[in-house]
N, C-alpha and C positions, 0 to 999 in steps of 0.2 A: 234081675230086678235090683235096682240100686236103692237101698233103704238106709237112711241115716237116723239114728236115735236122737231126738231133740231133747227129750227129758223122759222121766219114768212113765208118763202117761201116753205120749203120742209118738208114732213113728212117721217119718216123712218119706214118701216114695218120690224120688226126684222126677220120675216119669209123670206122675200125677201133678207135681208142682209145675213142670214144664207145660203140661196141657192146660192147667189153670191160668198160667201166665200168658199163654198164647191166646186164650179166650178173652182175658182181660186187656189184651193189647188193642182190641177194637173199641173205639169210642161208643158206638151204638150199643154194644153189649154191656159196657160199663154203665151207660145210661139206663138200660133195661134193668140191670142189677140194682141200681140205686132206686128205681121206681118200685121194684118188687119189695125191696127192704123197707122203703118208706110206707108202703101200703100194707105191709105184713103179709103179702101174697097177692097174686093177681093172675088173671087169665090173659091169653094172647090178645083177645078182643079188646079188653080194657087197656092193655099196654099199647096196642096199635092206635088207639084213639088219641094218645098223647105224643105220637111219633110221626115224623114226616115220611114214613115208609109204610108199605102195605102190611096187612096182617100176615100174609105168607112170608114176607121177609122177617117179620118179628118171630114167627114160628121157627124159621131157620136159625136165627140168632139164639133163640131159647134152646134149641136142640144142641148147639155148641156149648152153651152154658151148662146144660144138663149132662152132656158127655164129659165135661171137665169136672163135674161134681160140685159146681158152684150153686146150682139150684136143683130142687127136686120137683118132679111133676106128678100130680095126683089127679086122676080123672074124677070129675064131679058131674055126673049126668053127661051132657053133650060137650062140655068144656073140660079143659085141663087147667088146673090151678097150679101155679108155680110159686115156690117159696125158696128163700135164700137158705143155703146149706152152710151154717156158720162154721162147722168143723173144718171144711176145706179152706175157708178164708183164714182161719186160725193157723192152719198148716202153712199157707203161703206167707202169712205174717211172721211165723217162727223161722221159716227158711230165710226170709229177707233180713230179719234181725241177726241171724247167725252169719249171713253173708256180709252184712255191714260190719259186724264185730271183727270178722276175719280181715276185711279190707282195712279197717282202722288199725289193726295190729300190724299189718304189712306196711302201711304208710308210716306208722310210728317207727318201725325198724329202718325204713329208708331214711327217715328224718334223722335218726341217730347216727347212721352211717355218714350222711352228708355233713352233719355238724362236727364229726370227728375229723373230717378232711379239710 
């Protein structure tokens, strides 16, 4: 397991980050995540009503989001209610910020080398 300490509170597992980024790479899943966040939670039936895909396709996308830790699923009677998991989104955000800082540092070093020549 490849774990990087981001700060004193959170640890980032790069495997989990990769899974989250892969899930977020799909436009439909990002749209579903946005809808769930805006509604404060939603069922697959409700989400399918606003999408040009079947309920079964929505459920498959929600399964990927759940597996990636981006949403939680809680059964309520006959339906499953999905909610955004903010901690995983924070981990992705922290990873992206750290990667951006590292690239900025590398680009600055290249710039200084180029300016000396």
